[in-house]
NUNURO-327104 format. One record per residue: x, y, z of N, C-alpha, C in turn; residue in three letters. Coordinates in nm, 2 decimals, decimal comma. Layout:
REM NUNURO-327104
R    nxx    nyy    nzz   caxx   cayy   cazz    cxx    cyy    czz residu
R      X      Y      Z      X      Y      Z      X      Y      Z    ALA
...
//
This chain:
REM NUNURO-327104
R    nxx    nyy    nzz   caxx   cayy   cazz    cxx    cyy    czz residu
R  -1,92   3,77   6,95  -1,91   3,77   6,80  -1,77   3,77   6,75    MET
R  -1,69   3,85   6,81  -1,55   3,86   6,77  -1,48   3,73   6,81    ILE
R  -1,51   3,68   6,93  -1,45   3,56   6,98  -1,48   3,44   6,88    ARG
R  -1,60   3,44   6,83  -1,63   3,33   6,73  -1,55   3,34   6,60    ARG
R  -1,54   3,46   6,55  -1,46   3,49   6,43  -1,31   3,45   6,46    HIS
R  -1,26   3,49   6,58  -1,13   3,46   6,61  -1,10   3,31   6,62    LEU
R  -1,20   3,23   6,67  -1,18   3,09   6,68  -1,19   3,03   6,54    ILE
R  -1,27   3,08   6,45  -1,28   3,03   6,31  -1,14   3,06   6,24    HIS
R  -1,09   3,17   6,26  -0,97   3,21   6,19  -0,85   3,13   6,24    LEU
R  -0,85   3,10   6,37  -0,75   3,02   6,43  -0,76   2,87   6,38    LEU
R  -0,88   2,82   6,37  -0,90   2,69   6,31  -0,85   2,68   6,17    ALA
R  -0,89   2,78   6,09  -0,84   2,78   5,95  -0,69   2,79   5,94    LEU
R  -0,63   2,86   6,03  -0,48   2,87   6,03  -0,42   2,74   6,06    ALA
R  -0,47   2,67   6,16  -0,42   2,54   6,20  -0,44   2,44   6,08    VAL
R  -0,56   2,44   6,02  -0,58   2,35   5,91  -0,48   2,38   5,79    LEU
R  -0,47   2,50   5,76  -0,37   2,54   5,65  -0,23   2,50   5,68    GLY
R  -0,19   2,52   5,81  -0,05   2,48   5,84  -0,04   2,33   5,84    LEU
R  -0,14   2,26   5,88  -0,13   2,11   5,88  -0,12   2,06   5,74    GLY
R  -0,20   2,11   5,65  -0,20   2,07   5,51  -0,07   2,11   5,44    THR
R  -0,01   2,22   5,47   0,12   2,26   5,42   0,23   2,17   5,46    THR
R   0,23   2,13   5,59   0,33   2,04   5,64   0,31   1,90   5,58    LEU
R   0,19   1,86   5,56   0,16   1,73   5,50   0,21   1,73   5,36    TRP
R   0,18   1,83   5,28   0,23   1,84   5,14   0,38   1,85   5,13    ALA
R   0,44   1,91   5,22   0,59   1,92   5,22   0,65   1,78   5,25    GLN
R   0,59   1,71   5,34   0,65   1,58   5,38   0,62   1,47   5,27    SER
R   0,51   1,48   5,20   0,48   1,38   5,10   0,53   1,40   4,97    SER
R   0,60   1,52   4,94   0,65   1,55   4,81   0,76   1,47   4,76    GLY
R   0,85   1,43   4,86   0,97   1,36   4,82   0,95   1,21   4,84    SER
R   0,90   1,14   4,74   0,87   1,00   4,74   0,95   0,93   4,63    ASP
R   1,08   0,93   4,64   1,16   0,87   4,54   1,14   0,72   4,53    VAL
R   1,13   0,65   4,65   1,11   0,51   4,65   0,98   0,47   4,58    GLN
R   0,87   0,54   4,61   0,74   0,51   4,55   0,74   0,54   4,40    GLY
R   0,81   0,65   4,36   0,82   0,68   4,22   0,90   0,57   4,15    ASP
R   1,00   0,52   4,21   1,08   0,41   4,14   1,00   0,28   4,13    ARG
R   0,92   0,26   4,23   0,83   0,14   4,23   0,73   0,16   4,11    LYS
R   0,67   0,28   4,10   0,58   0,31   3,99   0,64   0,29   3,86    ASP
R   0,77   0,34   3,85   0,84   0,34   3,72   0,86   0,19   3,68    LEU
R   0,90   0,11   3,78   0,93  -0,03   3,75   0,80  -0,10   3,70    ARG
R   0,69  -0,07   3,77   0,56  -0,13   3,73   0,51  -0,08   3,60    GLN
R   0,53   0,04   3,57   0,50   0,10   3,43   0,58   0,03   3,32    ASP
R   0,71   0,01   3,35   0,79  -0,06   3,25   0,74  -0,20   3,23    ARG
R   0,70  -0,27   3,34   0,65  -0,41   3,32   0,52  -0,40   3,24    ARG
R   0,43  -0,31   3,27   0,31  -0,29   3,19   0,33  -0,27   3,05    ASP
R   0,43  -0,18   3,02   0,46  -0,15   2,88   0,52  -0,27   2,81    LEU
R   0,60  -0,35   2,87   0,65  -0,47   2,81   0,54  -0,57   2,78    HIS
R   0,44  -0,58   2,88   0,33  -0,67   2,85   0,24  -0,62   2,74    GLN
R   0,22  -0,49   2,74   0,14  -0,43   2,63   0,21  -0,45   2,49    ASP
R   0,34  -0,44   2,49   0,41  -0,47   2,36   0,39  -0,61   2,32    ARG
R   0,40  -0,70   2,41   0,37  -0,85   2,38   0,23  -0,87   2,33    LYS
R   0,14  -0,80   2,40   0,00  -0,81   2,35  -0,02  -0,76   2,21    ASP
R   0,05  -0,65   2,18   0,04  -0,58   2,05   0,09  -0,68   1,94    ILE
R   0,20  -0,74   1,97   0,25  -0,84   1,87   0,16  -0,96   1,85    GLN
R   0,10  -1,01   1,96   0,01  -1,12   1,96  -0,11  -1,08   1,88    SER
R  -0,17  -0,96   1,90  -0,29  -0,91   1,83  -0,26  -0,89   1,68    ASP
R  -0,14  -0,84   1,65  -0,10  -0,83   1,51  -0,09  -0,96   1,44    LYS
R  -0,04  -1,06   1,51  -0,03  -1,20   1,45  -0,17  -1,25   1,43    ARG
R  -0,26  -1,23   1,53  -0,40  -1,28   1,52  -0,47  -1,21   1,40    ASP
R  -0,45  -1,08   1,38  -0,52  -1,01   1,27  -0,46  -1,07   1,14    VAL
R  -0,33  -1,09   1,13  -0,27  -1,14   1,01  -0,33  -1,28   0,97    ARG
R  -0,33  -1,36   1,07  -0,39  -1,50   1,05  -0,53  -1,50   1,01    ASN
R  -0,61  -1,41   1,08  -0,76  -1,40   1,05  -0,78  -1,35   0,91    ASP
R  -0,69  -1,25   0,87  -0,71  -1,20   0,73  -0,67  -1,31   0,63    ARG
R  -0,57  -1,39   0,66  -0,54  -1,50   0,57  -0,65  -1,60   0,56    ALA
R  -0,71  -1,63   0,67  -0,83  -1,72   0,67  -0,94  -1,67   0,59    ASP
R  -0,97  -1,54   0,61  -1,08  -1,47   0,53  -1,05  -1,48   0,38    ALA
R  -0,92  -1,45   0,35  -0,88  -1,45   0,21  -0,90  -1,59   0,15    ARG
R  -0,87  -1,70   0,23  -0,88  -1,83   0,18  -1,03  -1,87   0,17    ASN
R  -1,11  -1,82   0,26  -1,26  -1,85   0,26  -1,32  -1,78   0,13    ASP
R  -1,28  -1,66   0,10  -1,33  -1,59  -0,02  -1,29  -1,67  -0,14    ARG
R  -1,16  -1,72  -0,14  -1,12  -1,80  -0,26  -1,20  -1,92  -0,27    ARG
R  -1,23  -1,99  -0,16  -1,31  -2,11  -0,16  -1,45  -2,08  -0,21    ASP
R  -1,51  -1,97  -0,17  -1,64  -1,93  -0,21  -1,64  -1,91  -0,36    ILE
R  -1,54  -1,84  -0,42  -1,54  -1,82  -0,56  -1,52  -1,95  -0,64    ASN
R  -1,44  -2,04  -0,58  -1,42  -2,17  -0,65  -1,55  -2,25  -0,65    LYS
R  -1,62  -2,25  -0,53  -1,74  -2,33  -0,52  -1,85  -2,27  -0,62    ASP
R  -1,85  -2,13  -0,63  -1,95  -2,07  -0,72  -1,92  -2,11  -0,87    ASN
R  -1,79  -2,12  -0,90  -1,75  -2,16  -1,04  -1,79  -2,31  -1,06    ARG
R  -1,78  -2,39  -0,95  -1,82  -2,53  -0,96  -1,97  -2,54  -0,98    ASP
R  -2,04  -2,46  -0,91  -2,19  -2,46  -0,92  -2,23  -2,43  -1,06    ILE
R  -2,17  -2,32  -1,12  -2,20  -2,28  -1,25  -2,17  -2,39  -1,35    ALA
R  -2,05  -2,45  -1,34  -2,01  -2,56  -1,43  -2,11  -2,68  -1,41    ARG
R  -2,14  -2,72  -1,29  -2,24  -2,83  -1,27  -2,38  -2,80  -1,32    ASP
R  -2,42  -2,67  -1,32  -2,55  -2,64  -1,37  -2,55  -2,65  -1,53    ARG
R  -2,44  -2,61  -1,59  -2,42  -2,62  -1,73  -2,43  -2,77  -1,77    ARG
R  -2,36  -2,85  -1,69  -2,36  -3,00  -1,72  -2,49  -3,06  -1,69    GLU
R  -2,56  -3,01  -1,59  -2,70  -3,06  -1,56  -2,79  -3,03  -1,67    LEU
R  -2,79  -2,90  -1,72  -2,88  -2,87  -1,84  -2,85  -2,95  -1,96    HIS
R  -2,72  -2,98  -1,98  -2,68  -3,06  -2,09  -2,73  -3,21  -2,07    GLN
R  -2,72  -3,26  -1,95  -2,76  -3,40  -1,92  -2,91  -3,41  -1,94    ASP
R  -2,99  -3,31  -1,89  -3,13  -3,31  -1,90  -3,17  -3,30  -2,05    VAL
R  -3,10  -3,22  -2,12  -3,13  -3,20  -2,26  -3,10  -3,33  -2,34    LYS
R  -3,00  -3,40  -2,30  -2,96  -3,53  -2,36  -3,05  -3,65  -2,31    ASP
R  -3,12  -3,63  -2,19  -3,20  -3,73  -2,14  -3,13  -3,83  -2,05    GLY
R  -3,01  -3,79  -2,00  -2,93  -3,88  -1,92  -2,96  -3,85  -1,77    ASN
R  -3,06  -3,93  -1,72  -3,11  -3,91  -1,58  -3,01  -3,94  -1,47    LYS
R  -2,93  -4,04  -1,49  -2,83  -4,07  -1,39  -2,72  -3,96  -1,37    THR
R  -2,67  -3,91  -1,48  -2,58  -3,80  -1,48  -2,64  -3,68  -1,42    ALA
R  -2,77  -3,65  -1,46  -2,84  -3,53  -1,41  -2,85  -3,54  -1,25    ALA
R  -2,88  -3,66  -1,20  -2,90  -3,68  -1,06  -2,76  -3,65  -0,99    ALA
R  -2,66  -3,70  -1,05  -2,52  -3,68  -1,00  -2,49  -3,53  -0,99    GLN
R  -2,52  -3,46  -1,10  -2,49  -3,32  -1,11  -2,58  -3,24  -1,00    GLU
R  -2,70  -3,28  -0,98  -2,78  -3,22  -0,87  -2,72  -3,24  -0,74    ARG
R  -2,67  -3,36  -0,72  -2,60  -3,39  -0,59  -2,48  -3,30  -0,57    LYS
R  -2,40  -3,29  -0,68  -2,28  -3,20  -0,68  -2,32  -3,05  -0,65    ASP
R  -2,43  -3,01  -0,71  -2,47  -2,87  -0,69  -2,51  -2,85  -0,54    ILE
R  -2,58  -2,95  -0,48  -2,62  -2,94  -0,34  -2,50  -2,93  -0,25    ARG
R  -2,40  -3,02  -0,28  -2,28  -3,03  -0,20  -2,20  -2,89  -0,21    GLN
R  -2,19  -2,84  -0,33  -2,12  -2,71  -0,35  -2,20  -2,60  -0,28    ASP
R  -2,33  -2,60  -0,28  -2,40  -2,49  -0,21  -2,38  -2,50  -0,06    LYS
R  -2,37  -2,63  -0,01  -2,34  -2,65   0,14  -2,20  -2,59   0,17    ARG
R  -2,11  -2,62   0,08  -1,97  -2,57   0,09  -1,97  -2,41   0,09    ASP
R  -2,05  -2,35   0,00  -2,05  -2,21   0,00  -2,11  -2,15   0,13    VAL
R  -2,22  -2,21   0,18  -2,28  -2,17   0,30  -2,18  -2,18   0,42    ALA
R  -2,11  -2,29   0,43  -2,01  -2,31   0,53  -1,90  -2,21   0,52    HIS
R  -1,85  -2,18   0,40  -1,74  -2,09   0,38  -1,79  -1,95   0,41    ASP
R  -1,91  -1,91   0,38  -1,97  -1,78   0,42  -1,97  -1,76   0,57    LYS
R  -2,01  -1,87   0,64  -2,02  -1,87   0,78  -1,88  -1,85   0,84    LYS
R  -1,78  -1,92   0,79  -1,64  -1,90   0,83  -1,59  -1,76   0,80    ASP
R  -1,63  -1,71   0,69  -1,59  -1,57   0,65  -1,64  -1,47   0,75    LEU
R  -1,77  -1,48   0,78  -1,83  -1,39   0,88  -1,76  -1,40   1,02    ARG
R  -1,73  -1,52   1,06  -1,66  -1,54   1,18  -1,52  -1,48   1,18    SER
R  -1,45  -1,50   1,06  -1,31  -1,44   1,05  -1,32  -1,28   1,05    ASP
R  -1,42  -1,23   0,99  -1,44  -1,08   0,99  -1,46  -1,03   1,13    ARG
R  -1,55  -1,10   1,20  -1,58  -1,07   1,34  -1,45  -1,07   1,42    ARG
R  -1,37  -1,18   1,40  -1,24  -1,19   1,48  -1,15  -1,08   1,44    ASP
R  -1,14  -1,04   1,31  -1,06  -0,93   1,27  -1,10  -0,81   1,34    ILE
R  -1,23  -0,78   1,35  -1,28  -0,66   1,41  -1,24  -0,66   1,56    HIS
R  -1,26  -0,77   1,63  -1,23  -0,77   1,77  -1,08  -0,76   1,80    HIS
R  -1,00  -0,83   1,71  -0,86  -0,82   1,73  -0,81  -0,68   1,70    ASP
R  -0,86  -0,61   1,60  -0,82  -0,47   1,57  -0,86  -0,38   1,69    GLU
R  -0,98  -0,40   1,74  -1,02  -0,33   1,86  -0,93  -0,35   1,98    LYS
R  -0,89  -0,47   2,00  -0,80  -0,51   2,11  -0,67  -0,44   2,09    ASP
R  -0,62  -0,45   1,96  -0,49  -0,39   1,92  -0,49  -0,24   1,95    LEU
R  -0,61  -0,17   1,92  -0,62  -0,03   1,95  -0,61   0,00   2,10    HIS
R  -0,67  -0,08   2,18  -0,67  -0,06   2,32  -0,53  -0,09   2,38    HIS
R  -0,46  -0,19   2,33  -0,33  -0,22   2,37  -0,23  -0,11   2,34    ASP
R  -0,25  -0,05   2,22  -0,16   0,06   2,18  -0,19   0,18   2,27    ARG
R  -0,31   0,20   2,30  -0,35   0,31   2,39  -0,29   0,29   2,52    LYS
R  -0,30   0,17   2,58  -0,24   0,14   2,71  -0,09   0,16   2,70    ASP
R  -0,02   0,12   2,59   0,12   0,14   2,58   0,16   0,29   2,58    ALA
R   0,08   0,37   2,51   0,10   0,52   2,51   0,09   0,57   2,66    ARG
R  -0,02   0,53   2,73  -0,04   0,57   2,87   0,08   0,53   2,96    HIS
R   0,13   0,41   2,94   0,24   0,36   3,02   0,37   0,44   2,98    ASP
R   0,39   0,47   2,86   0,51   0,56   2,82   0,49   0,70   2,89    LYS
R   0,37   0,75   2,89   0,35   0,88   2,95   0,38   0,87   3,10    ARG
R   0,33   0,76   3,17   0,35   0,74   3,31   0,50   0,73   3,34    ASP
R   0,57   0,66   3,25   0,72   0,64   3,27   0,78   0,78   3,27    ILE
R   0,74   0,86   3,17   0,80   1,00   3,16   0,77   1,08   3,29    ARG
R   0,65   1,07   3,34   0,61   1,14   3,46   0,68   1,09   3,58    HIS
R   0,70   0,96   3,59   0,77   0,90   3,71   0,92   0,95   3,70    ASP
R   0,98   0,95   3,58   1,12   0,99   3,57   1,13   1,14   3,61    ARG
R   1,04   1,22   3,57   1,04   1,36   3,60   1,02   1,38   3,75    ARG
R   0,93   1,30   3,81   0,91   1,31   3,96   1,04   1,27   4,03    ASP
R   1,11   1,16   3,99   1,23   1,12   4,06   1,33   1,23   4,05    ILE
R   1,34   1,29   3,93   1,44   1,40   3,90   1,41   1,52   4,00    HIS
R   1,28   1,56   4,00   1,24   1,67   4,09   1,26   1,64   4,24    HIS
R   1,24   1,51   4,28   1,26   1,47   4,42   1,41   1,48   4,45    ASP
R   1,50   1,44   4,36   1,64   1,45   4,39   1,69   1,59   4,40    ARG
R   1,64   1,67   4,31   1,68   1,81   4,31   1,63   1,89   4,43    LYS
R   1,51   1,85   4,48   1,46   1,91   4,60   1,36   2,01   4,57    GLY
//
């Protein structure tokens, strides 16, 4: 019984000594930390480029959405004007002009439907780009943190 406990104690001592030696030898990894630092700086640079690209995409999509809303309002005004003219032509008995006004109203309604579809697409693009922008900013924050940690590790490895 004592022999078994002694063997277990000896095995634990050997394992503890081995892990301590391994931890001591792997603590000073300046070259690996520098490589990590270089990679984190590259990642940060790429994230910053992605952030600028996403900002540009959001800005362009917002301009497109603004133009689509402007077109929808213009087409709605055209429909209202064409309806007034249609009622006047029907009242006057001018069938040719009334048919032309109906054609204009159908065309304007098609334009409104197309502009609404574009507006939905632009809003969806804005949402996706803002989401992507958030993720890129988050990645940039993580890369900055990693750079700080790598610099600290290099400093600690040099000091000993």
